[in-house]
N, C-alpha and C positions, 0 to 999 in steps of 0.2 A: 714499512718498506720505503726504499728510495723514491722520492718524487711524490709520495702520497701525503697529502696534507692531513692534519689531525681532524677527526670528525668534529663537526660543529656541536655546540651545546644542544641544539635541537635534535641532531642525530643521536647524541649521547642519551638524551631523554627518551627518544624512541626506543633505543636499545634497552634501556633500563625497564621500560614498560614491557618490552618483549620478553626480557628475562623473567620478570614477575609473572607474565602470562604462562611461560613455559613451566615455571615452578608450580603454579596453581593447577595447571592442566596436564602435568607430565604423564599422568596415567592414561591419557587418551591420545589418539593420533593427532599430530599437529603438523601441517605442511608449511614449507617455506613460503608458498604463495599466500597462505592464510596470515602468516606473521608479517609478510611484506604489505599485504592489504591493510592490516590493522595499523601499521605504522605509516601508511600512505606513501610508500616508496616502491620502487620496482624490486622484484626479487634479486636482481643482480646487485643493485645498490645496497639493499638490506643485508645480503650475504657478506659483501665486502666490508660494510660498516660494522656489522656484528663481529666479524672475525677480527677487525682492527681493535674494537673496544674490549671484547671479551677474551681475545687470544685463542679462540677456537670457533668452529662453525656452530650454528644453531643446533644442528643434529648432534654434534659431540656434546654440547651443553645439555641437550635433552637426555641423552643416554646417561651422562654423569648424574643428572638430577634423579632419574629413575633408579639408578643403582644405589645412590645414597639413601633414597626413601626406602628401598628394599632392605638396605643394611639396618636401618632403624627398626623396621618391622621384624627382621631376623633376631635382633637383640631383645625386642620388647613383646613379642607374641609367640604363641605356640603353633601358629598357622603352619601348614605344610609349605615347604619351600616352593613347590609348584604354584600354590595359591598366591603366595607373595609375588612370584615372578609375573603371573598373569595380572594381578592387581596393579603391579607397577607399570603395566603397558607392554610387557613382552609377550609375543605370540607363541614362543616355544621355549621349553626348558633348557635345551642344549645351548641356544644362543644366550640366554640369561646366564647360565653357568659359565660359559666361556668369557663373556664380557665382564661378569662380576670378578672372576679370577684375574683377568687382565688389569682391572682397576684396583682391586683390593688386595691382590697378591695371594689369595687363597680361595678355595671353593666356598660357596654359601654355607654348606654344612659345617666345614671346619671353622669358618668365621663365627657361626652361631655357637658352636661348642666352646670355642676359646673365649668368647665374650661372656658366656654364662658362668664360666669358672672364675673370671676376674672380678 
């Protein structure tokens, strides 16, 4: 955005560490405060810097990571869709289904069936 200077190398490194942390711990709750503490920044600074570096908020990145992990499980396992949703960190199936469809363009069941045929 106008007037906002590029994040420092140190901030970029902090965000890279936070991204890795989100990817590793995506299946459990992760708070903005926790990520900011880990990177030794204020939640406001962390959020602003993360959005600048990653192009989305930490929460959006967490959701996307969870959904991608769930997509892999849908393709590679016979687990129930609800079990995959809960293992990916979603607390209810309808939220998982809605968000999965929004990101992937189809329901988890359709996604699984189409990937199995190809």
